PLY file of the C-alpha trace (Angstrom):
ply
format ascii 1.0
element vertex 181
property float x
property float y
property float z
element edge 180
property int vertex1
property int vertex2
end_header
47.69 98.37 -55.72
49.28 94.97 -56.49
51.37 93.31 -53.82
55.07 93.19 -54.57
56.53 89.73 -55.13
58.16 88.13 -52.10
61.93 87.78 -52.38
62.53 84.20 -51.21
66.27 84.70 -51.41
66.45 87.28 -48.61
67.07 85.93 -45.13
64.58 86.87 -42.45
65.84 88.33 -39.18
65.29 85.07 -37.30
67.07 83.06 -40.02
70.06 85.41 -39.98
70.22 85.25 -36.20
69.93 81.46 -36.10
72.55 81.07 -38.84
74.85 83.24 -36.71
74.53 80.68 -33.90
75.90 78.01 -36.26
78.61 80.33 -37.61
79.84 80.85 -34.04
79.65 77.11 -33.30
81.65 76.33 -36.47
84.25 78.92 -35.47
84.49 77.41 -32.00
85.47 74.04 -33.43
87.77 75.49 -36.07
85.55 75.19 -39.14
85.11 77.96 -41.72
82.28 80.47 -41.45
80.67 79.17 -44.66
80.17 75.74 -43.10
78.22 77.30 -40.23
76.21 79.38 -42.69
75.30 76.39 -44.87
74.32 74.18 -41.95
72.43 77.06 -40.33
70.38 77.77 -43.45
69.56 74.10 -43.93
68.60 73.91 -40.25
66.22 76.86 -40.69
64.68 75.66 -43.92
61.37 73.76 -43.83
62.46 71.84 -46.95
65.63 70.43 -48.48
67.59 73.01 -50.49
69.59 72.72 -53.71
73.16 73.85 -54.23
71.98 76.88 -56.21
69.51 77.86 -53.47
72.32 77.76 -50.91
74.48 80.02 -53.10
71.61 82.45 -53.73
70.23 82.64 -50.20
73.59 82.94 -48.48
75.21 85.14 -51.10
78.46 83.17 -50.91
80.56 81.74 -53.73
79.85 78.43 -55.43
83.31 77.30 -54.33
82.49 78.00 -50.67
79.18 76.15 -50.94
80.80 73.24 -52.76
83.56 72.87 -50.18
81.17 73.42 -47.28
78.65 70.84 -48.47
81.50 68.38 -49.05
82.78 68.79 -45.48
79.28 68.69 -43.99
78.45 65.51 -45.89
81.79 63.97 -44.92
81.12 64.47 -41.21
77.49 63.40 -41.57
75.97 66.80 -40.79
74.17 67.07 -44.14
72.51 64.36 -46.17
71.04 64.10 -49.63
67.27 64.19 -49.89
65.41 62.77 -52.87
62.90 65.11 -54.50
60.65 63.42 -57.05
60.99 64.88 -60.52
64.14 66.85 -59.75
67.54 65.99 -61.19
69.34 68.24 -58.71
70.76 67.20 -55.38
68.78 68.52 -52.42
70.38 68.80 -49.00
68.92 68.60 -45.54
70.58 68.83 -42.13
71.20 65.95 -39.77
69.24 66.85 -36.64
70.54 64.16 -34.28
73.16 65.63 -31.95
74.57 62.16 -31.36
75.17 61.65 -35.09
76.59 65.15 -35.51
79.08 64.73 -32.70
79.96 61.17 -33.72
80.65 62.34 -37.27
82.78 65.23 -36.06
84.73 63.04 -33.65
85.39 60.33 -36.22
86.30 62.70 -39.06
87.99 65.60 -37.31
88.98 64.63 -33.78
90.22 61.02 -34.02
92.74 61.71 -36.80
94.27 64.46 -34.65
94.52 62.10 -31.69
96.23 59.49 -33.87
98.72 61.95 -35.35
99.29 63.36 -31.87
100.31 59.91 -30.65
102.87 59.63 -33.42
104.26 63.07 -32.63
104.54 62.27 -28.92
106.45 59.08 -29.70
108.84 61.06 -31.89
109.16 63.71 -29.19
110.31 61.12 -26.66
113.23 60.10 -28.86
114.18 63.76 -29.41
114.11 64.39 -25.66
116.41 61.40 -25.06
118.98 63.13 -27.28
119.04 66.22 -25.01
122.53 66.44 -23.44
121.54 68.72 -20.54
120.22 66.35 -17.87
118.16 69.00 -16.06
116.52 70.11 -19.29
115.95 66.48 -20.33
114.20 65.72 -17.01
112.07 68.84 -17.42
111.14 67.88 -20.99
110.28 64.30 -19.93
108.09 65.71 -17.17
106.23 67.89 -19.70
105.93 64.95 -22.07
104.42 62.95 -19.22
101.85 65.71 -18.76
100.97 65.59 -22.47
100.63 61.79 -22.36
98.30 62.09 -19.35
96.17 64.64 -21.21
96.05 62.34 -24.21
94.94 59.36 -22.08
92.24 61.44 -20.43
91.01 62.68 -23.80
90.77 59.10 -25.08
88.70 58.19 -22.02
86.50 61.26 -22.42
85.37 60.49 -25.99
83.33 57.39 -25.06
81.78 59.30 -22.16
80.72 62.12 -24.48
79.22 59.57 -26.84
77.35 57.91 -23.95
75.91 61.24 -22.83
74.65 61.81 -26.36
72.61 58.64 -26.38
74.95 55.72 -26.62
76.85 54.16 -29.44
79.62 51.72 -30.15
82.98 53.39 -30.09
86.19 51.80 -31.29
89.27 52.77 -29.35
92.25 53.66 -31.51
94.86 52.36 -29.10
97.02 49.28 -29.41
94.42 46.95 -27.89
91.68 47.92 -30.42
89.08 47.24 -27.73
85.49 48.04 -28.51
83.66 50.15 -25.96
79.92 49.65 -25.99
78.20 52.59 -24.39
0 1
1 2
2 3
3 4
4 5
5 6
6 7
7 8
8 9
9 10
10 11
11 12
12 13
13 14
14 15
15 16
16 17
17 18
18 19
19 20
20 21
21 22
22 23
23 24
24 25
25 26
26 27
27 28
28 29
29 30
30 31
31 32
32 33
33 34
34 35
35 36
36 37
37 38
38 39
39 40
40 41
41 42
42 43
43 44
44 45
45 46
46 47
47 48
48 49
49 50
50 51
51 52
52 53
53 54
54 55
55 56
56 57
57 58
58 59
59 60
60 61
61 62
62 63
63 64
64 65
65 66
66 67
67 68
68 69
69 70
70 71
71 72
72 73
73 74
74 75
75 76
76 77
77 78
78 79
79 80
80 81
81 82
82 83
83 84
84 85
85 86
86 87
87 88
88 89
89 90
90 91
91 92
92 93
93 94
94 95
95 96
96 97
97 98
98 99
99 100
100 101
101 102
102 103
103 104
104 105
105 106
106 107
107 108
108 109
109 110
110 111
111 112
112 113
113 114
114 115
115 116
116 117
117 118
118 119
119 120
120 121
121 122
122 123
123 124
124 125
125 126
126 127
127 128
128 129
129 130
130 131
131 132
132 133
133 134
134 135
135 136
136 137
137 138
138 139
139 140
140 141
141 142
142 143
143 144
144 145
145 146
146 147
147 148
148 149
149 150
150 151
151 152
152 153
153 154
154 155
155 156
156 157
157 158
158 159
159 160
160 161
161 162
162 163
163 164
164 165
165 166
166 167
167 168
168 169
169 170
170 171
171 172
172 173
173 174
174 175
175 176
176 177
177 178
178 179
179 180
C-alpha cells in the first residue's frame, strides 16, 4: 500500500497551539488576529515563507495576509529573506525581543504618546473655560493625574528598553534629549 502524500498546508497541533500564543499576544496589544497568526506561523517555520504559503497554511484571505505582512514589516517584526533562484518575497520573523519591542514602541506607542500630549494641552484650555469653579478645580486635578501618568510612561519606556538589552532612545519631549541605555 502506497503512503499518502503529506499535506504540508495543514497545521500540526503544536503549530496551531504556538500560533494561538501569538494571536493572544497580538490581541493583548490591540493588533488584529491575522497579525498574530502570520507572525506565529513564521515563528514556527524552519524556513522563510512566501506570501502564498502564508495564505494557504493559515487559510486566511490575501488581503489579511497583505495587510498583516505590511504591519509586521513596518514594526520590524518580519523581514525579507533572499532565496536564490526565487522571484518571490520570502518572509522570516524577527527573533530579537529587543528589536520587536523597539519596533512596536516606535511605530505604535510613541505616536499615541505624542498625540496624547496634544490632546492634554487642548484639554487644559477647555477646562479653563469651565464656569463652575468647583468643577474646574476637579477637572484640573484629574488633568494633573493624567499628566503625571504621561510623565511616568515617558520615563518607563527607556527602562523597558534597557531591560531588553539596551539601546539608544530619543525622548519626544521639548528637550529632545537622547537617553543612552
